[in-house]
C-alpha positions, 0 to 999 in steps of 0.5 A: 207222789199226789199229796192232797191239801183237803180231804176232798182231794186227791191222793197216790202214795208209792212204795220204791219203783212204784210196785206198790201204789194206792189212792183216792179220788183218782181219775182214769180216762180209758176213751182211747182203750184199744179194741183189739185183746190184749194184755200185758201192754205199756200203753193203755194210757197216754200222757193226762189219762191218769190224774188226780187234783193235789200237789203232785211231785213230778220228780219223785215219779220221774225218779221211780221209773227205772223197772218199766216193764209190765209186769215189774212196776206200775211205771208204765201207768204212773208216768202218765199221771198229771194233775187235774186242775179241778176236783174230778169227782166234786167238779163231774169230770168222770162219766162213772164213779166207783164208790167201793174199794177197787183192787186193779191187778195185772196178773201172770198166766192164769193158765198155770198154777204156779205162775198165777198163784204169784198173783194171788200171793202178792195180791195177799201181801198187798192186802198187809200193807194196804192193812190201814185202809178199814176195807182191807181185808172186806170182799166187798170190794172190786177187782179189775185187771188190767187188760182186755181179756175176759178172765178164764181160768181153772184157779177162778174159785180163788178170788173168792178168798179176796172178793164176792163180786164178779171179775171185772178187766178193761172192757168193762170200762172202755169209752168211759172216764172213770173216778175211784174213791179208793183204789190200790195198784198191789204187787206184781209178779214179776217184781225184781226180787219180788215175792215168790217169782224171782225172790233170792232165796239165802240158806237158811230162809224157809219157814216164812210166816207170810207164805203160811199166813196165805195158806191159812187165809186161802184155807179159811176164805174158801172154806177148805176143812182136814178130814180127820177120819182119814187117818184111820181104819175107821172112825172108831179106832183111836191114834196110837201111834200104831194104827195112823195111816200116813196120807199119800196124794200121787200126782198123774201127769196126763201129758206128752212129757214128764209123765212116770212111765211105771207109775201104776207099778209105783202106787201098786208098791206104795199100796202094799203097806199096809199103813199108808193110803194111797190116792191117784189124782189128776188134777184137772178141769174136772175137779173144782180147785177147792176140791183139788185144796182140800185133797192138798190140805188132806196128805201128809205126802204129796208126790208128783213129776216137775210141773206147775200142780207141785205148787199145791205144796202151799196147802199142805199141813206144815208136818207135810213133804213134799216129794219132787219125784224129779226136779228135770234140772230145774233144782230151785223152783219147788224147792224154793218154794217148799222152804218158804211155806216150811214143809219138807223137801224131797226129791230124786238123786240116784241117777242109776236108779232112773231111766229116760225115754230119750233125750227130750227134745225143745220146741225151739230145739236141743235136748231138754229134760222137761220134755221126756218121761221117765221110769223109776226104780220101785225099791228105790222110790219106796225107800224115799217115801219111807223116809218120808214116812218118817218124817212126818211121825216125827214131825212135833206139829203131827204129833200133837196133831193126833193127841188133838184127834184122840180126845176129840174122838173120846168127845172131850172138850178142848178144856180137857186136852192134856197137853202141856203149854211147853208143847204148844210152844216148842212147836216152831221152835222143833217144826224149824229144825226138822225142816231145816234138812231140806236135802235130797234124801 
């Protein structure tokens, strides 16, 4: 879009439909920024308030303005790009010059984990798109949110995986002309045929390497460890194939709708099985987000009603099962996300073994399955959990994990672990075969 002739010139390159852009020596003029709190606005900038000194290919830009929408592309902003008559930094056109690499994000609903993690996932994918930059995966960068609200979210700690600096917003630069030596406009959360949200998941598409890499990236950057001893009665016991415990996490809802009315009964039935270690949790502001992720990472079966909290499936181990007790007639949302992450998905199918409190009333009128509560047959529920536990125990990654634990508990070094190369080599193929059956059981 903006082609430099010399190194000191400006540069701007973008993908098709302006879904991702990056530039250097780019000027943005915030002197007419609105004073009212706002987000999702398409008119923060006016013509000429973003630009650079370069050969500007205006026709290319105009040919990529079709996805003109706040969260689908950078077209609302880039349509205002104009060529400058002189280099903005060298000629002191800027009130502020930002030296650090900077990411400017337009984010979705920060109060909802499903939607906010669409932001984080696309941000992570953008790091790879920007991988030719030497500081692509550095945390010494600036993150600016393209809105005038101060950022607050229960999931704010997730940003620590990307930067060691505070999160900024447009108010930081109100009334200033700012020049960015290195700036990235990342992939957006609601792109047409985008990543995560609006992803067309065709039959057979699962076990995405990008989704697994994102999970591992977040766990590593947030320093989330696996607590191996939770599998066993005591730290002294060794896995024998019989005494390891399946760790079950039941995500409870303290909300008006989609509560499990007989939740206590279902958990009581699970706790009767000595092969299960059952934990009931409510993920709220009282539990820091990294601790929530740690609980998820240390779960073999994760249970919950349809809701944004099921997005935690992204951080389950490879052998885990997500049991969406009831999908409330939104059947693809978490099923597809589980497929992309590569974990087993289950949900309720026997309508005769469940009871709906009432028909449910959508705030805008009409019956709606998401706006009521449910009760489930305990015998049927336990059967499904037993099937899930069978899947976990049969998973090659789980078996290898237990085998490694055995030797670590015997204080043997990794070099002494008797794991055949063929076992390691076959894990991906076996996992794909096991996870291929994402049925509703």
